[in-house]
C-alpha positions in Angstrom: 0.1 0.2 0.1 1.5 3.3 -0.9 -0.5 5.6 1.4 -3.2 4.5 4.2 -5.4 6.5 6.3 -6.3 4.9 9.7 -8.4 5.6 12.6 -6.6 3.6 15.3 -6.1 0.3 13.9 -9.1 0.0 11.4 -7.9 0.9 7.7 -10.1 3.4 6.6 -8.5 4.6 3.0 -6.0 2.8 1.1 -4.2 4.9 -1.7 -2.6 3.4 -4.5 -0.1 5.6 -6.7 1.1 4.6 -10.2 3.6 6.7 -12.3 1.5 6.5 -15.5 -2.1 6.6 -16.2 -1.8 3.2 -18.1 -0.4 1.6 -15.5 -3.2 2.9 -12.9 -6.1 2.0 -15.5 -4.7 -1.5 -15.8 -4.6 -1.7 -12.3 -8.4 -1.0 -12.0 -9.2 -3.2 -14.7 -7.3 -6.1 -12.9 -9.0 -5.4 -9.6 -12.5 -5.8 -11.1 -11.5 -9.0 -12.5 -10.5 -10.5 -9.0 -13.6 -8.8 -7.2 -16.1 -11.5 -7.5 -13.6 -14.2 -6.0 -10.0 -13.2 -4.9 -7.3 -16.3 -4.9 -5.6 -16.0 -1.5 -3.3 -19.1 -2.4 -1.6 -18.8 -5.8 1.5 -16.6 -6.1 1.1 -13.3 -6.9 4.7 -12.3 -8.2 4.5 -9.7 -11.1 0.7 -9.9 -10.7 -0.1 -6.4 -9.0 -3.6 -6.7 -9.4 -4.1 -9.7 -7.7 -1.7 -8.6 -4.7 -3.7 -5.4 -4.6 -7.0 -7.3 -4.5 -5.5 -9.6 -1.7 -4.6 -6.2 0.2 -8.3 -5.1 -0.2 -9.8 -8.3 1.4 -7.4 -8.9 4.1 -7.4 -5.2 5.3 -11.0 -4.0 4.1 -10.6 -0.3 3.6 -13.9 1.6 3.1 -12.4 3.3 0.3 -9.8 3.1 -2.2 -8.2 5.6 -4.4 -5.9 4.8 -7.5 -3.9 7.8 -9.0 -1.3 8.7 -11.5 -0.1 12.1 -13.1 -3.4 13.5 -14.2 -5.5 10.4 -13.4 -7.5 9.7 -10.2 -10.3 7.4 -9.7 -12.2 7.3 -6.2 -14.0 4.2 -5.1 -16.0 3.2 -1.8 -15.4 -0.5 -1.2 -18.3 -3.2 0.0 -17.7 -6.9 1.0 -20.0 -9.2 0.2 -18.0 -11.9 1.9 -14.5 -12.5 2.9 -12.9 -13.4 -0.6 -14.8 -10.8 -2.8 -15.6 -6.7 -3.0 -17.4 -4.4 -5.1 -15.9 -1.0 -6.3 -18.3 1.6 -6.3 -17.2 4.5 -8.2 -17.2 8.1 -6.2 -17.7 11.5 -8.3 -14.9 12.8 -6.0 -12.9 11.6 -3.0 -14.7 11.4 0.3 -14.3 14.5 2.6 -12.3 13.8 5.7 -15.0 13.9 8.0 -16.5 10.7 5.8 -13.1 9.1 6.1 -12.9 9.3 10.0 -16.4 8.3 10.5 -16.9 5.8 8.0 
């Protein structure tokens, strides 16, 4: 995780930064392919989207932001069960008060 915002020990917001918009877009596309069921057993070496999907189901942040130079996507994250997640696009980043009280 590049940046994380916590309320005590609870992870509220996970921010992933990439150098290029193409890398950030690739990550988001990859996350959506893993969202329905994250494989927690196979190797994630060289598979950044799988590694980040594992972070999501393991640490369960309320919000996810993926950024790159000139590119940004903000999401609320829901967890239907302990090995899947849903990314819900947000029009803008959550306000600090929303983050702290999520």
